PyMOL Python script that loads the backbone (N, CA, C, O; Angstrom):
from pymol import cmd

cmd.read_pdbstr("""\
ATOM      1  N   UNK A   1     -19.618 -20.524  16.501  1.00  0.00           N
ATOM      2  CA  UNK A   1     -18.525 -19.620  16.238  1.00  0.00           C
ATOM      3  C   UNK A   1     -18.442 -19.219  14.781  1.00  0.00           C
ATOM      4  O   UNK A   1     -17.676 -18.319  14.439  1.00  0.00           O
ATOM      5  N   UNK A   2     -19.214 -19.865  13.906  1.00  0.00           N
ATOM      6  CA  UNK A   2     -19.112 -19.552  12.486  1.00  0.00           C
ATOM      7  C   UNK A   2     -19.520 -18.115  12.198  1.00  0.00           C
ATOM      8  O   UNK A   2     -19.067 -17.542  11.207  1.00  0.00           O
ATOM      9  N   UNK A   3     -20.372 -17.511  13.042  1.00  0.00           N
ATOM     10  CA  UNK A   3     -20.792 -16.135  12.803  1.00  0.00           C
ATOM     11  C   UNK A   3     -19.639 -15.157  12.960  1.00  0.00           C
ATOM     12  O   UNK A   3     -19.707 -14.047  12.432  1.00  0.00           O
ATOM     13  N   UNK A   4     -18.583 -15.534  13.671  1.00  0.00           N
ATOM     14  CA  UNK A   4     -17.432 -14.646  13.856  1.00  0.00           C
ATOM     15  C   UNK A   4     -16.592 -14.541  12.584  1.00  0.00           C
ATOM     16  O   UNK A   4     -15.843 -13.582  12.400  1.00  0.00           O
ATOM     17  N   UNK A   5     -16.726 -15.530  11.719  1.00  0.00           N
ATOM     18  CA  UNK A   5     -15.920 -15.558  10.512  1.00  0.00           C
ATOM     19  C   UNK A   5     -16.757 -15.295   9.268  1.00  0.00           C
ATOM     20  O   UNK A   5     -16.384 -15.715   8.172  1.00  0.00           O
ATOM     21  N   UNK A   6     -17.852 -14.625   9.418  1.00  0.00           N
ATOM     22  CA  UNK A   6     -18.679 -14.229   8.281  1.00  0.00           C
ATOM     23  C   UNK A   6     -19.749 -15.243   7.903  1.00  0.00           C
ATOM     24  O   UNK A   6     -20.537 -14.985   6.993  1.00  0.00           O
ATOM     25  N   UNK A   7     -19.800 -16.382   8.571  1.00  0.00           N
ATOM     26  CA  UNK A   7     -20.818 -17.381   8.279  1.00  0.00           C
ATOM     27  C   UNK A   7     -22.108 -17.074   9.010  1.00  0.00           C
ATOM     28  O   UNK A   7     -22.149 -16.229   9.904  1.00  0.00           O
ATOM     29  N   UNK A   8     -23.145 -17.763   8.623  1.00  0.00           N
ATOM     30  CA  UNK A   8     -24.424 -17.581   9.297  1.00  0.00           C
ATOM     31  C   UNK A   8     -24.473 -18.472  10.525  1.00  0.00           C
ATOM     32  O   UNK A   8     -23.941 -19.582  10.502  1.00  0.00           O
ATOM     33  N   UNK A   9     -25.105 -18.004  11.604  1.00  0.00           N
ATOM     34  CA  UNK A   9     -25.238 -18.859  12.783  1.00  0.00           C
ATOM     35  C   UNK A   9     -26.109 -20.072  12.460  1.00  0.00           C
ATOM     36  O   UNK A   9     -27.049 -19.977  11.671  1.00  0.00           O
ATOM     37  N   UNK A  10     -25.794 -21.194  13.066  1.00  0.00           N
ATOM     38  CA  UNK A  10     -26.549 -22.426  12.833  1.00  0.00           C
ATOM     39  C   UNK A  10     -27.884 -22.352  13.574  1.00  0.00           C
ATOM     40  O   UNK A  10     -27.944 -21.888  14.712  1.00  0.00           O
ATOM     41  N   UNK A  11     -28.956 -22.813  12.918  1.00  0.00           N
ATOM     42  CA  UNK A  11     -30.259 -22.792  13.592  1.00  0.00           C
ATOM     43  C   UNK A  11     -30.291 -23.795  14.739  1.00  0.00           C
ATOM     44  O   UNK A  11     -29.638 -24.838  14.691  1.00  0.00           O
ATOM     45  N   UNK A  12     -31.060 -23.462  15.765  1.00  0.00           N
ATOM     46  CA  UNK A  12     -31.211 -24.354  16.915  1.00  0.00           C
ATOM     47  C   UNK A  12     -32.125 -25.518  16.547  1.00  0.00           C
ATOM     48  O   UNK A  12     -32.756 -25.517  15.490  1.00  0.00           O
ATOM     49  N   UNK A  13     -32.185 -26.490  17.414  1.00  0.00           N
ATOM     50  CA  UNK A  13     -33.061 -27.649  17.190  1.00  0.00           C
ATOM     51  C   UNK A  13     -34.518 -27.206  17.086  1.00  0.00           C
ATOM     52  O   UNK A  13     -35.263 -27.710  16.245  1.00  0.00           O
ATOM     53  N   UNK A  14     -34.921 -26.274  17.931  1.00  0.00           N
ATOM     54  CA  UNK A  14     -36.306 -25.783  17.896  1.00  0.00           C
ATOM     55  C   UNK A  14     -36.601 -25.104  16.563  1.00  0.00           C
ATOM     56  O   UNK A  14     -37.690 -25.261  16.011  1.00  0.00           O
ATOM     57  N   UNK A  15     -35.633 -24.349  16.046  1.00  0.00           N
ATOM     58  CA  UNK A  15     -35.819 -23.683  14.755  1.00  0.00           C
ATOM     59  C   UNK A  15     -35.893 -24.704  13.614  1.00  0.00           C
ATOM     60  O   UNK A  15     -36.673 -24.540  12.676  1.00  0.00           O
ATOM     61  N   UNK A  16     -35.080 -25.750  13.705  1.00  0.00           N
ATOM     62  CA  UNK A  16     -35.119 -26.803  12.692  1.00  0.00           C
ATOM     63  C   UNK A  16     -36.462 -27.517  12.708  1.00  0.00           C
ATOM     64  O   UNK A  16     -37.035 -27.807  11.658  1.00  0.00           O
ATOM     65  N   UNK A  17     -36.959 -27.797  13.911  1.00  0.00           N
ATOM     66  CA  UNK A  17     -38.256 -28.466  14.038  1.00  0.00           C
ATOM     67  C   UNK A  17     -39.368 -27.570  13.496  1.00  0.00           C
ATOM     68  O   UNK A  17     -40.258 -28.044  12.790  1.00  0.00           O
ATOM     69  N   UNK A  18     -39.321 -26.294  13.821  1.00  0.00           N
ATOM     70  CA  UNK A  18     -40.342 -25.349  13.338  1.00  0.00           C
ATOM     71  C   UNK A  18     -40.299 -25.257  11.812  1.00  0.00           C
ATOM     72  O   UNK A  18     -41.344 -25.211  11.163  1.00  0.00           O
ATOM     73  N   UNK A  19     -39.092 -25.231  11.239  1.00  0.00           N
ATOM     74  CA  UNK A  19     -38.961 -25.170   9.781  1.00  0.00           C
ATOM     75  C   UNK A  19     -39.503 -26.438   9.135  1.00  0.00           C
ATOM     76  O   UNK A  19     -40.171 -26.372   8.104  1.00  0.00           O
ATOM     77  N   UNK A  20     -39.219 -27.598   9.735  1.00  0.00           N
ATOM     78  CA  UNK A  20     -39.723 -28.866   9.201  1.00  0.00           C
ATOM     79  C   UNK A  20     -41.242 -28.932   9.292  1.00  0.00           C
ATOM     80  O   UNK A  20     -41.901 -29.403   8.365  1.00  0.00           O
ATOM     81  N   UNK A  21     -41.796 -28.462  10.399  1.00  0.00           N
ATOM     82  CA  UNK A  21     -43.251 -28.454  10.560  1.00  0.00           C
ATOM     83  C   UNK A  21     -43.904 -27.523   9.552  1.00  0.00           C
ATOM     84  O   UNK A  21     -44.950 -27.851   8.992  1.00  0.00           O
ATOM     85  N   UNK A  22     -43.296 -26.364   9.314  1.00  0.00           N
ATOM     86  CA  UNK A  22     -43.840 -25.426   8.327  1.00  0.00           C
ATOM     87  C   UNK A  22     -43.791 -26.029   6.930  1.00  0.00           C
ATOM     88  O   UNK A  22     -44.717 -25.849   6.138  1.00  0.00           O
ATOM     89  N   UNK A  23     -42.717 -26.740   6.629  1.00  0.00           N
ATOM     90  CA  UNK A  23     -42.599 -27.370   5.316  1.00  0.00           C
ATOM     91  C   UNK A  23     -43.642 -28.472   5.138  1.00  0.00           C
ATOM     92  O   UNK A  23     -44.244 -28.589   4.070  1.00  0.00           O
ATOM     93  N   UNK A  24     -43.856 -29.269   6.165  1.00  0.00           N
ATOM     94  CA  UNK A  24     -44.872 -30.322   6.095  1.00  0.00           C
ATOM     95  C   UNK A  24     -46.256 -29.715   5.908  1.00  0.00           C
ATOM     96  O   UNK A  24     -47.061 -30.225   5.128  1.00  0.00           O
ATOM     97  N   UNK A  25     -46.533 -28.627   6.622  1.00  0.00           N
ATOM     98  CA  UNK A  25     -47.826 -27.956   6.497  1.00  0.00           C
ATOM     99  C   UNK A  25     -48.023 -27.395   5.090  1.00  0.00           C
ATOM    100  O   UNK A  25     -49.119 -27.469   4.535  1.00  0.00           O
ATOM    101  N   UNK A  26     -46.953 -26.833   4.515  1.00  0.00           N
ATOM    102  CA  UNK A  26     -47.022 -26.289   3.164  1.00  0.00           C
ATOM    103  C   UNK A  26     -47.290 -27.407   2.146  1.00  0.00           C
ATOM    104  O   UNK A  26     -48.127 -27.253   1.257  1.00  0.00           O
ATOM    105  N   UNK A  27     -46.585 -28.516   2.280  1.00  0.00           N
ATOM    106  CA  UNK A  27     -46.771 -29.640   1.352  1.00  0.00           C
ATOM    107  C   UNK A  27     -48.173 -30.226   1.511  1.00  0.00           C
ATOM    108  O   UNK A  27     -48.822 -30.563   0.520  1.00  0.00           O
ATOM    109  N   UNK A  28     -48.637 -30.346   2.744  1.00  0.00           N
ATOM    110  CA  UNK A  28     -49.980 -30.848   2.995  1.00  0.00           C
ATOM    111  C   UNK A  28     -51.021 -29.950   2.328  1.00  0.00           C
ATOM    112  O   UNK A  28     -51.971 -30.444   1.722  1.00  0.00           O
ATOM    113  N   UNK A  29     -50.847 -28.647   2.437  1.00  0.00           N
ATOM    114  CA  UNK A  29     -51.764 -27.709   1.793  1.00  0.00           C
ATOM    115  C   UNK A  29     -51.749 -27.849   0.281  1.00  0.00           C
ATOM    116  O   UNK A  29     -52.794 -27.786  -0.367  1.00  0.00           O
ATOM    117  N   UNK A  30     -50.550 -28.040  -0.282  1.00  0.00           N
ATOM    118  CA  UNK A  30     -50.433 -28.187  -1.727  1.00  0.00           C
ATOM    119  C   UNK A  30     -51.133 -29.468  -2.192  1.00  0.00           C
ATOM    120  O   UNK A  30     -51.830 -29.461  -3.207  1.00  0.00           O
ATOM    121  N   UNK A  31     -50.949 -30.556  -1.459  1.00  0.00           N
ATOM    122  CA  UNK A  31     -51.597 -31.817  -1.815  1.00  0.00           C
ATOM    123  C   UNK A  31     -53.116 -31.673  -1.722  1.00  0.00           C
ATOM    124  O   UNK A  31     -53.839 -32.188  -2.575  1.00  0.00           O
ATOM    125  N   UNK A  32     -53.599 -30.987  -0.707  1.00  0.00           N
ATOM    126  CA  UNK A  32     -55.045 -30.775  -0.574  1.00  0.00           C
ATOM    127  C   UNK A  32     -55.604 -29.948  -1.732  1.00  0.00           C
ATOM    128  O   UNK A  32     -56.669 -30.261  -2.265  1.00  0.00           O
ATOM    129  N   UNK A  33     -54.876 -28.883  -2.121  1.00  0.00           N
ATOM    130  CA  UNK A  33     -55.332 -28.072  -3.265  1.00  0.00           C
ATOM    131  C   UNK A  33     -55.318 -28.882  -4.558  1.00  0.00           C
ATOM    132  O   UNK A  33     -56.238 -28.782  -5.369  1.00  0.00           O
ATOM    133  N   UNK A  34     -54.286 -29.674  -4.744  1.00  0.00           N
ATOM    134  CA  UNK A  34     -54.182 -30.535  -5.924  1.00  0.00           C
ATOM    135  C   UNK A  34     -55.344 -31.522  -5.953  1.00  0.00           C
ATOM    136  O   UNK A  34     -56.007 -31.675  -6.979  1.00  0.00           O
ATOM    137  N   UNK A  35     -55.585 -32.174  -4.857  1.00  0.00           N
ATOM    138  CA  UNK A  35     -56.659 -33.161  -4.760  1.00  0.00           C
ATOM    139  C   UNK A  35     -58.015 -32.521  -5.046  1.00  0.00           C
ATOM    140  O   UNK A  35     -58.811 -33.056  -5.818  1.00  0.00           O
ATOM    141  N   UNK A  36     -58.266 -31.391  -4.428  1.00  0.00           N
ATOM    142  CA  UNK A  36     -59.545 -30.703  -4.610  1.00  0.00           C
ATOM    143  C   UNK A  36     -59.736 -30.262  -6.057  1.00  0.00           C
ATOM    144  O   UNK A  36     -60.790 -30.488  -6.652  1.00  0.00           O
ATOM    145  N   UNK A  37     -58.713 -29.635  -6.611  1.00  0.00           N
ATOM    146  CA  UNK A  37     -58.794 -29.093  -7.964  1.00  0.00           C
ATOM    147  C   UNK A  37     -58.978 -30.189  -9.005  1.00  0.00           C
ATOM    148  O   UNK A  37     -59.875 -30.106  -9.844  1.00  0.00           O
ATOM    149  N   UNK A  38     -58.137 -31.207  -8.955  1.00  0.00           N
ATOM    150  CA  UNK A  38     -58.183 -32.249  -9.978  1.00  0.00           C
ATOM    151  C   UNK A  38     -59.411 -33.152  -9.823  1.00  0.00           C
ATOM    152  O   UNK A  38     -59.967 -33.617 -10.818  1.00  0.00           O
ATOM    153  N   UNK A  39     -59.831 -33.399  -8.586  1.00  0.00           N
ATOM    154  CA  UNK A  39     -61.037 -34.204  -8.380  1.00  0.00           C
ATOM    155  C   UNK A  39     -62.252 -33.481  -8.938  1.00  0.00           C
ATOM    156  O   UNK A  39     -63.087 -34.081  -9.615  1.00  0.00           O
ATOM    157  N   UNK A  40     -62.343 -32.193  -8.652  1.00  0.00           N
ATOM    158  CA  UNK A  40     -63.472 -31.395  -9.147  1.00  0.00           C
ATOM    159  C   UNK A  40     -63.493 -31.362 -10.672  1.00  0.00           C
ATOM    160  O   UNK A  40     -64.558 -31.405 -11.287  1.00  0.00           O
ATOM    161  N   UNK A  41     -62.326 -31.286 -11.266  1.00  0.00           N
ATOM    162  CA  UNK A  41     -62.232 -31.171 -12.718  1.00  0.00           C
ATOM    163  C   UNK A  41     -62.454 -32.502 -13.430  1.00  0.00           C
ATOM    164  O   UNK A  41     -63.066 -32.530 -14.498  1.00  0.00           O
ATOM    165  N   UNK A  42     -61.970 -33.600 -12.865  1.00  0.00           N
ATOM    166  CA  UNK A  42     -61.901 -34.858 -13.605  1.00  0.00           C
ATOM    167  C   UNK A  42     -62.900 -35.935 -13.196  1.00  0.00           C
ATOM    168  O   UNK A  42     -63.158 -36.853 -13.975  1.00  0.00           O
ATOM    169  N   UNK A  43     -63.455 -35.848 -12.019  1.00  0.00           N
ATOM    170  CA  UNK A  43     -64.334 -36.918 -11.546  1.00  0.00           C
ATOM    171  C   UNK A  43     -65.734 -36.364 -11.330  1.00  0.00           C
ATOM    172  O   UNK A  43     -65.915 -35.436 -10.542  1.00  0.00           O
ATOM    173  N   UNK A  44     -66.717 -36.912 -12.013  1.00  0.00           N
ATOM    174  CA  UNK A  44     -68.088 -36.409 -11.858  1.00  0.00           C
ATOM    175  C   UNK A  44     -68.610 -36.669 -10.443  1.00  0.00           C
ATOM    176  O   UNK A  44     -68.227 -37.651  -9.806  1.00  0.00           O
ATOM    177  N   UNK A  45     -69.477 -35.795  -9.960  1.00  0.00           N
ATOM    178  CA  UNK A  45     -69.975 -35.951  -8.583  1.00  0.00           C
ATOM    179  C   UNK A  45     -70.854 -37.186  -8.389  1.00  0.00           C
ATOM    180  O   UNK A  45     -70.992 -37.675  -7.267  1.00  0.00           O
ATOM    181  N   UNK A  46     -71.444 -37.691  -9.458  1.00  0.00           N
ATOM    182  CA  UNK A  46     -72.281 -38.901  -9.337  1.00  0.00           C
ATOM    183  C   UNK A  46     -71.463 -40.124  -9.776  1.00  0.00           C
ATOM    184  O   UNK A  46     -71.328 -40.402 -10.968  1.00  0.00           O
ATOM    185  N   UNK A  47     -70.927 -40.839  -8.795  1.00  0.00           N
ATOM    186  CA  UNK A  47     -70.096 -42.014  -9.073  1.00  0.00           C
ATOM    187  C   UNK A  47     -70.940 -43.108  -9.713  1.00  0.00           C
ATOM    188  O   UNK A  47     -72.033 -43.423  -9.241  1.00  0.00           O
ATOM    189  N   UNK A  48     -70.426 -43.670 -10.775  1.00  0.00           N
ATOM    190  CA  UNK A  48     -71.123 -44.773 -11.437  1.00  0.00           C
ATOM    191  C   UNK A  48     -70.381 -46.087 -11.230  1.00  0.00           C
ATOM    192  O   UNK A  48     -70.981 -47.162 -11.246  1.00  0.00           O
ATOM    193  N   UNK A  49     -69.066 -45.985 -11.035  1.00  0.00           N
ATOM    194  CA  UNK A  49     -68.243 -47.183 -10.865  1.00  0.00           C
ATOM    195  C   UNK A  49     -67.285 -46.957  -9.694  1.00  0.00           C
ATOM    196  O   UNK A  49     -66.977 -45.820  -9.336  1.00  0.00           O
ATOM    197  N   UNK A  50     -66.827 -48.052  -9.114  1.00  0.00           N
ATOM    198  CA  UNK A  50     -65.890 -47.948  -7.988  1.00  0.00           C
ATOM    199  C   UNK A  50     -64.499 -47.533  -8.467  1.00  0.00           C
ATOM    200  O   UNK A  50     -63.777 -46.843  -7.747  1.00  0.00           O
ATOM    201  N   UNK A  51     -64.123 -47.947  -9.668  1.00  0.00           N
ATOM    202  CA  UNK A  51     -62.801 -47.639 -10.217  1.00  0.00           C
ATOM    203  C   UNK A  51     -62.886 -46.481 -11.199  1.00  0.00           C
ATOM    204  O   UNK A  51     -63.945 -46.193 -11.758  1.00  0.00           O
ATOM    205  N   UNK A  52     -61.738 -45.819 -11.398  1.00  0.00           N
ATOM    206  CA  UNK A  52     -61.675 -44.756 -12.399  1.00  0.00           C
ATOM    207  C   UNK A  52     -61.765 -45.355 -13.793  1.00  0.00           C
ATOM    208  O   UNK A  52     -61.191 -46.412 -14.058  1.00  0.00           O
ATOM    209  N   UNK A  53     -62.482 -44.683 -14.681  1.00  0.00           N
ATOM    210  CA  UNK A  53     -62.449 -45.135 -16.065  1.00  0.00           C
ATOM    211  C   UNK A  53     -61.229 -44.504 -16.749  1.00  0.00           C
ATOM    212  O   UNK A  53     -60.528 -43.691 -16.145  1.00  0.00           O
ATOM    213  N   UNK A  54     -60.984 -44.872 -17.980  1.00  0.00           N
ATOM    214  CA  UNK A  54     -59.777 -44.417 -18.665  1.00  0.00           C
ATOM    215  C   UNK A  54     -59.754 -42.895 -18.817  1.00  0.00           C
ATOM    216  O   UNK A  54     -58.711 -42.271 -18.619  1.00  0.00           O
ATOM    217  N   UNK A  55     -60.877 -42.301 -19.162  1.00  0.00           N
ATOM    218  CA  UNK A  55     -60.940 -40.851 -19.335  1.00  0.00           C
ATOM    219  C   UNK A  55     -60.637 -40.093 -18.048  1.00  0.00           C
ATOM    220  O   UNK A  55     -59.915 -39.096 -18.062  1.00  0.00           O
ATOM    221  N   UNK A  56     -61.192 -40.570 -16.938  1.00  0.00           N
ATOM    222  CA  UNK A  56     -60.928 -39.940 -15.641  1.00  0.00           C
ATOM    223  C   UNK A  56     -59.463 -40.085 -15.253  1.00  0.00           C
ATOM    224  O   UNK A  56     -58.849 -39.151 -14.737  1.00  0.00           O
ATOM    225  N   UNK A  57     -58.915 -41.258 -15.504  1.00  0.00           N
ATOM    226  CA  UNK A  57     -57.514 -41.513 -15.167  1.00  0.00           C
ATOM    227  C   UNK A  57     -56.573 -40.617 -15.970  1.00  0.00           C
ATOM    228  O   UNK A  57     -55.641 -40.035 -15.415  1.00  0.00           O
ATOM    229  N   UNK A  58     -56.816 -40.508 -17.267  1.00  0.00           N
ATOM    230  CA  UNK A  58     -55.985 -39.643 -18.124  1.00  0.00           C
ATOM    231  C   UNK A  58     -56.128 -38.189 -17.688  1.00  0.00           C
ATOM    232  O   UNK A  58     -55.139 -37.458 -17.624  1.00  0.00           O
ATOM    233  N   UNK A  59     -57.358 -37.769 -17.389  1.00  0.00           N
ATOM    234  CA  UNK A  59     -57.593 -36.395 -16.938  1.00  0.00           C
ATOM    235  C   UNK A  59     -56.822 -36.106 -15.658  1.00  0.00           C
ATOM    236  O   UNK A  59     -56.197 -35.053 -15.535  1.00  0.00           O
ATOM    237  N   UNK A  60     -56.859 -37.032 -14.704  1.00  0.00           N
ATOM    238  CA  UNK A  60     -56.132 -36.845 -13.449  1.00  0.00           C
ATOM    239  C   UNK A  60     -54.621 -36.780 -13.679  1.00  0.00           C
ATOM    240  O   UNK A  60     -53.934 -35.951 -13.082  1.00  0.00           O
ATOM    241  N   UNK A  61     -54.107 -37.652 -14.542  1.00  0.00           N
ATOM    242  CA  UNK A  61     -52.670 -37.628 -14.853  1.00  0.00           C
ATOM    243  C   UNK A  61     -52.254 -36.275 -15.413  1.00  0.00           C
ATOM    244  O   UNK A  61     -51.251 -35.700 -14.989  1.00  0.00           O
ATOM    245  N   UNK A  62     -53.019 -35.776 -16.354  1.00  0.00           N
ATOM    246  CA  UNK A  62     -52.705 -34.476 -16.975  1.00  0.00           C
ATOM    247  C   UNK A  62     -52.858 -33.334 -15.980  1.00  0.00           C
ATOM    248  O   UNK A  62     -52.039 -32.415 -15.952  1.00  0.00           O
ATOM    249  N   UNK A  63     -53.904 -33.391 -15.168  1.00  0.00           N
ATOM    250  CA  UNK A  63     -54.155 -32.338 -14.185  1.00  0.00           C
ATOM    251  C   UNK A  63     -53.013 -32.255 -13.180  1.00  0.00           C
ATOM    252  O   UNK A  63     -52.536 -31.165 -12.864  1.00  0.00           O
ATOM    253  N   UNK A  64     -52.579 -33.397 -12.682  1.00  0.00           N
ATOM    254  CA  UNK A  64     -51.480 -33.426 -11.711  1.00  0.00           C
ATOM    255  C   UNK A  64     -50.203 -32.899 -12.349  1.00  0.00           C
ATOM    256  O   UNK A  64     -49.486 -32.110 -11.733  1.00  0.00           O
ATOM    257  N   UNK A  65     -49.908 -33.321 -13.573  1.00  0.00           N
ATOM    258  CA  UNK A  65     -48.705 -32.859 -14.269  1.00  0.00           C
ATOM    259  C   UNK A  65     -48.739 -31.336 -14.451  1.00  0.00           C
ATOM    260  O   UNK A  65     -47.739 -30.659 -14.214  1.00  0.00           O
ATOM    261  N   UNK A  66     -49.879 -30.806 -14.867  1.00  0.00           N
ATOM    262  CA  UNK A  66     -50.003 -29.355 -15.049  1.00  0.00           C
ATOM    263  C   UNK A  66     -49.878 -28.621 -13.719  1.00  0.00           C
ATOM    264  O   UNK A  66     -49.233 -27.576 -13.639  1.00  0.00           O
ATOM    265  N   UNK A  67     -50.492 -29.169 -12.682  1.00  0.00           N
ATOM    266  CA  UNK A  67     -50.432 -28.542 -11.363  1.00  0.00           C
ATOM    267  C   UNK A  67     -48.993 -28.400 -10.906  1.00  0.00           C
ATOM    268  O   UNK A  67     -48.589 -27.329 -10.454  1.00  0.00           O
ATOM    269  N   UNK A  68     -48.200 -29.488 -11.018  1.00  0.00           N
ATOM    270  CA  UNK A  68     -46.806 -29.432 -10.590  1.00  0.00           C
ATOM    271  C   UNK A  68     -45.973 -28.537 -11.508  1.00  0.00           C
ATOM    272  O   UNK A  68     -45.072 -27.840 -11.040  1.00  0.00           O
ATOM    273  N   UNK A  69     -46.263 -28.551 -12.806  1.00  0.00           N
ATOM    274  CA  UNK A  69     -45.544 -27.686 -13.738  1.00  0.00           C
ATOM    275  C   UNK A  69     -45.758 -26.218 -13.380  1.00  0.00           C
ATOM    276  O   UNK A  69     -44.803 -25.444 -13.318  1.00  0.00           O
ATOM    277  N   UNK A  70     -46.991 -25.846 -13.150  1.00  0.00           N
ATOM    278  CA  UNK A  70     -47.304 -24.462 -12.789  1.00  0.00           C
ATOM    279  C   UNK A  70     -46.701 -24.106 -11.429  1.00  0.00           C
ATOM    280  O   UNK A  70     -46.166 -23.011 -11.251  1.00  0.00           O
ATOM    281  N   UNK A  71     -46.787 -25.025 -10.480  1.00  0.00           N
ATOM    282  CA  UNK A  71     -46.213 -24.784  -9.155  1.00  0.00           C
ATOM    283  C   UNK A  71     -44.709 -24.527  -9.250  1.00  0.00           C
ATOM    284  O   UNK A  71     -44.193 -23.622  -8.595  1.00  0.00           O
ATOM    285  N   UNK A  72     -44.009 -25.313 -10.055  1.00  0.00           N
ATOM    286  CA  UNK A  72     -42.565 -25.132 -10.226  1.00  0.00           C
ATOM    287  C   UNK A  72     -42.255 -23.803 -10.905  1.00  0.00           C
ATOM    288  O   UNK A  72     -41.325 -23.107 -10.500  1.00  0.00           O
ATOM    289  N   UNK A  73     -43.016 -23.446 -11.924  1.00  0.00           N
ATOM    290  CA  UNK A  73     -42.780 -22.181 -12.629  1.00  0.00           C
ATOM    291  C   UNK A  73     -43.020 -20.986 -11.713  1.00  0.00           C
ATOM    292  O   UNK A  73     -42.250 -20.025 -11.728  1.00  0.00           O
ATOM    293  N   UNK A  74     -44.073 -21.042 -10.925  1.00  0.00           N
ATOM    294  CA  UNK A  74     -44.364 -19.949  -9.988  1.00  0.00           C
ATOM    295  C   UNK A  74     -43.259 -19.850  -8.946  1.00  0.00           C
ATOM    296  O   UNK A  74     -42.812 -18.754  -8.609  1.00  0.00           O
ATOM    297  N   UNK A  75     -42.822 -20.993  -8.440  1.00  0.00           N
ATOM    298  CA  UNK A  75     -41.753 -21.015  -7.442  1.00  0.00           C
ATOM    299  C   UNK A  75     -40.459 -20.426  -8.002  1.00  0.00           C
ATOM    300  O   UNK A  75     -39.798 -19.630  -7.335  1.00  0.00           O
ATOM    301  N   UNK A  76     -40.100 -20.814  -9.222  1.00  0.00           N
ATOM    302  CA  UNK A  76     -38.889 -20.281  -9.860  1.00  0.00           C
ATOM    303  C   UNK A  76     -39.004 -18.780 -10.072  1.00  0.00           C
ATOM    304  O   UNK A  76     -38.039 -18.047  -9.853  1.00  0.00           O
ATOM    305  N   UNK A  77     -40.169 -18.317 -10.495  1.00  0.00           N
ATOM    306  CA  UNK A  77     -40.383 -16.886 -10.721  1.00  0.00           C
ATOM    307  C   UNK A  77     -40.267 -16.115  -9.415  1.00  0.00           C
ATOM    308  O   UNK A  77     -39.665 -15.041  -9.373  1.00  0.00           O
ATOM    309  N   UNK A  78     -40.842 -16.661  -8.351  1.00  0.00           N
ATOM    310  CA  UNK A  78     -40.770 -15.989  -7.054  1.00  0.00           C
ATOM    311  C   UNK A  78     -39.331 -15.923  -6.554  1.00  0.00           C
ATOM    312  O   UNK A  78     -38.919 -14.911  -5.987  1.00  0.00           O
ATOM    313  N   UNK A  79     -38.562 -16.990  -6.757  1.00  0.00           N
ATOM    314  CA  UNK A  79     -37.160 -16.996  -6.342  1.00  0.00           C
ATOM    315  C   UNK A  79     -36.364 -15.966  -7.128  1.00  0.00           C
ATOM    316  O   UNK A  79     -35.545 -15.245  -6.559  1.00  0.00           O
ATOM    317  N   UNK A  80     -36.600 -15.894  -8.436  1.00  0.00           N
ATOM    318  CA  UNK A  80     -35.912 -14.909  -9.275  1.00  0.00           C
ATOM    319  C   UNK A  80     -36.246 -13.497  -8.841  1.00  0.00           C
ATOM    320  O   UNK A  80     -35.355 -12.656  -8.725  1.00  0.00           O
ATOM    321  N   UNK A  81     -37.518 -13.229  -8.599  1.00  0.00           N
ATOM    322  CA  UNK A  81     -37.933 -11.900  -8.146  1.00  0.00           C
ATOM    323  C   UNK A  81     -37.332 -11.552  -6.794  1.00  0.00           C
ATOM    324  O   UNK A  81     -36.933 -10.412  -6.560  1.00  0.00           O
ATOM    325  N   UNK A  82     -37.268 -12.535  -5.907  1.00  0.00           N
ATOM    326  CA  UNK A  82     -36.701 -12.319  -4.584  1.00  0.00           C
ATOM    327  C   UNK A  82     -35.193 -12.026  -4.679  1.00  0.00           C
ATOM    328  O   UNK A  82     -34.674 -11.172  -3.960  1.00  0.00           O
ATOM    329  N   UNK A  83     -34.507 -12.736  -5.566  1.00  0.00           N
ATOM    330  CA  UNK A  83     -33.080 -12.500  -5.758  1.00  0.00           C
ATOM    331  C   UNK A  83     -32.836 -11.111  -6.342  1.00  0.00           C
ATOM    332  O   UNK A  83     -31.905 -10.416  -5.935  1.00  0.00           O
ATOM    333  N   UNK A  84     -33.672 -10.711  -7.294  1.00  0.00           N
ATOM    334  CA  UNK A  84     -33.537  -9.374  -7.888  1.00  0.00           C
ATOM    335  C   UNK A  84     -33.785  -8.293  -6.849  1.00  0.00           C
ATOM    336  O   UNK A  84     -33.079  -7.285  -6.807  1.00  0.00           O
ATOM    337  N   UNK A  85     -34.792  -8.508  -6.013  1.00  0.00           N
ATOM    338  CA  UNK A  85     -35.098  -7.532  -4.960  1.00  0.00           C
ATOM    339  C   UNK A  85     -33.954  -7.454  -3.952  1.00  0.00           C
ATOM    340  O   UNK A  85     -33.641  -6.373  -3.451  1.00  0.00           O
ATOM    341  N   UNK A  86     -33.340  -8.572  -3.657  1.00  0.00           N
ATOM    342  CA  UNK A  86     -32.221  -8.607  -2.725  1.00  0.00           C
ATOM    343  C   UNK A  86     -30.989  -7.924  -3.274  1.00  0.00           C
ATOM    344  O   UNK A  86     -30.167  -7.421  -2.507  1.00  0.00           O
ATOM    345  N   UNK A  87     -30.846  -7.896  -4.592  1.00  0.00           N
ATOM    346  CA  UNK A  87     -29.707  -7.253  -5.227  1.00  0.00           C
ATOM    347  C   UNK A  87     -29.957  -5.772  -5.478  1.00  0.00           C
ATOM    348  O   UNK A  87     -29.048  -5.035  -5.861  1.00  0.00           O
ATOM    349  N   UNK A  88     -31.177  -5.348  -5.264  1.00  0.00           N
ATOM    350  CA  UNK A  88     -31.518  -3.953  -5.449  1.00  0.00           C
ATOM    351  C   UNK A  88     -31.755  -3.561  -6.894  1.00  0.00           C
ATOM    352  O   UNK A  88     -31.531  -2.414  -7.282  1.00  0.00           O
ATOM    353  N   UNK A  89     -32.211  -4.520  -7.690  1.00  0.00           N
ATOM    354  CA  UNK A  89     -32.444  -4.259  -9.115  1.00  0.00           C
ATOM    355  C   UNK A  89     -33.786  -3.655  -9.346  1.00  0.00           C
ATOM    356  O   UNK A  89     -34.147  -3.372 -10.489  1.00  0.00           O
TER     357      UNK A  89
END
""", "prot")
cmd.dss("prot")
cmd.show_as("cartoon", "prot")
cmd.util.cbc("prot")
cmd.orient("prot")
């Protein structure tokens, strides 16, 4: 009944499940891109040791931090652009 008073209708259970599945798929894709990108950049293809050395570990830490920083900035920019488009600016 909230739609009668200017509110948005509540999503159904199926819609909630579909939204949750889409979000999980998006996060899974992001983790895969992060893993692929940072592994390619920081870990040589010819493994010499079972554990990461200090240089590889530092490289991975920085790569992950940059990846999330860029992801957040892009997301914020897209939200701002979407809000501007919605306002007709």
